[in-house]
C-alpha positions as a printed NumPy array, in Angstrom:
array([[ 50.849,  95.324, -71.05 ],
       [ 52.721,  92.04 , -71.16 ],
       [ 54.264,  92.89 , -74.541],
       [ 55.652,  96.182, -73.196],
       [ 57.187,  94.404, -70.207],
       [ 58.832,  91.817, -72.451],
       [ 60.226,  94.554, -74.704],
       [ 61.648,  96.43 , -71.697],
       [ 63.315,  93.307, -70.335],
       [ 64.679,  92.515, -73.792],
       [ 66.201,  95.989, -74.15 ],
       [ 67.692,  95.749, -70.675],
       [ 69.296,  92.403, -71.546],
       [ 70.766,  93.815, -74.762],
       [ 72.165,  96.809, -72.882],
       [ 73.782,  94.702, -70.166],
       [ 75.259,  92.367, -72.77 ],
       [ 76.665,  95.277, -74.786],
       [ 78.224,  96.876, -71.723],
       [ 79.734,  93.661, -70.466],
       [ 81.378,  92.78 , -73.774],
       [ 82.573,  96.263, -74.743],
       [ 85.653,  96.177, -72.497],
       [ 86.813,  92.954, -74.136],
       [ 86.608,  94.431, -77.624],
       [ 88.317,  97.664, -76.56 ],
       [ 91.18 ,  95.707, -75.025],
       [ 91.618,  93.576, -78.162],
       [ 91.53 ,  96.573, -80.481],
       [ 94.635,  98.363, -81.672],
       [ 92.79 , 101.568, -82.606],
       [ 93.36 , 104.804, -80.679],
       [ 90.917, 105.665, -77.905],
       [ 89.183, 108.603, -79.689],
       [ 88.428, 106.398, -82.694],
       [ 86.929, 103.706, -80.478],
       [ 84.816, 106.312, -78.678],
       [ 83.571, 107.739, -81.984],
       [ 82.57 , 104.319, -83.285],
       [ 80.768, 103.484, -80.042],
       [ 78.786, 106.732, -80.238],
       [ 77.881, 106.193, -83.903],
       [ 76.741, 102.607, -83.361],
       [ 74.701, 103.475, -80.281],
       [ 73.05 , 106.349, -82.158],
       [ 71.992, 104.073, -85.002],
       [ 70.684, 101.495, -82.546],
       [ 68.649, 104.029, -80.565],
       [ 67.237, 106.038, -83.485],
       [ 64.549, 103.489, -84.466],
       [ 63.341, 103.374, -80.875],
       [ 63.04 , 107.16 , -80.9  ],
       [ 61.249, 107.318, -84.239],
       [ 58.824, 104.471, -83.619],
       [ 57.898, 105.222, -80.048],
       [ 54.26 , 106.084, -79.583],
       [ 54.895, 108.79 , -77.004],
       [ 55.602, 112.333, -78.05 ],
       [ 58.722, 114.119, -76.949]])
């Protein structure tokens, strides 16, 4: 039970960190907005796929 709580808090921390730093990187970038949006979707998909595949619950 304690391991699951730690993992949840860890994922929450990573999510808050990613959201808080994304605006800085978007502002510094010279790429067009659709390209930035596509990259953000691709990276978030690759980050979330292992969680989906290795979760013990069924969908």
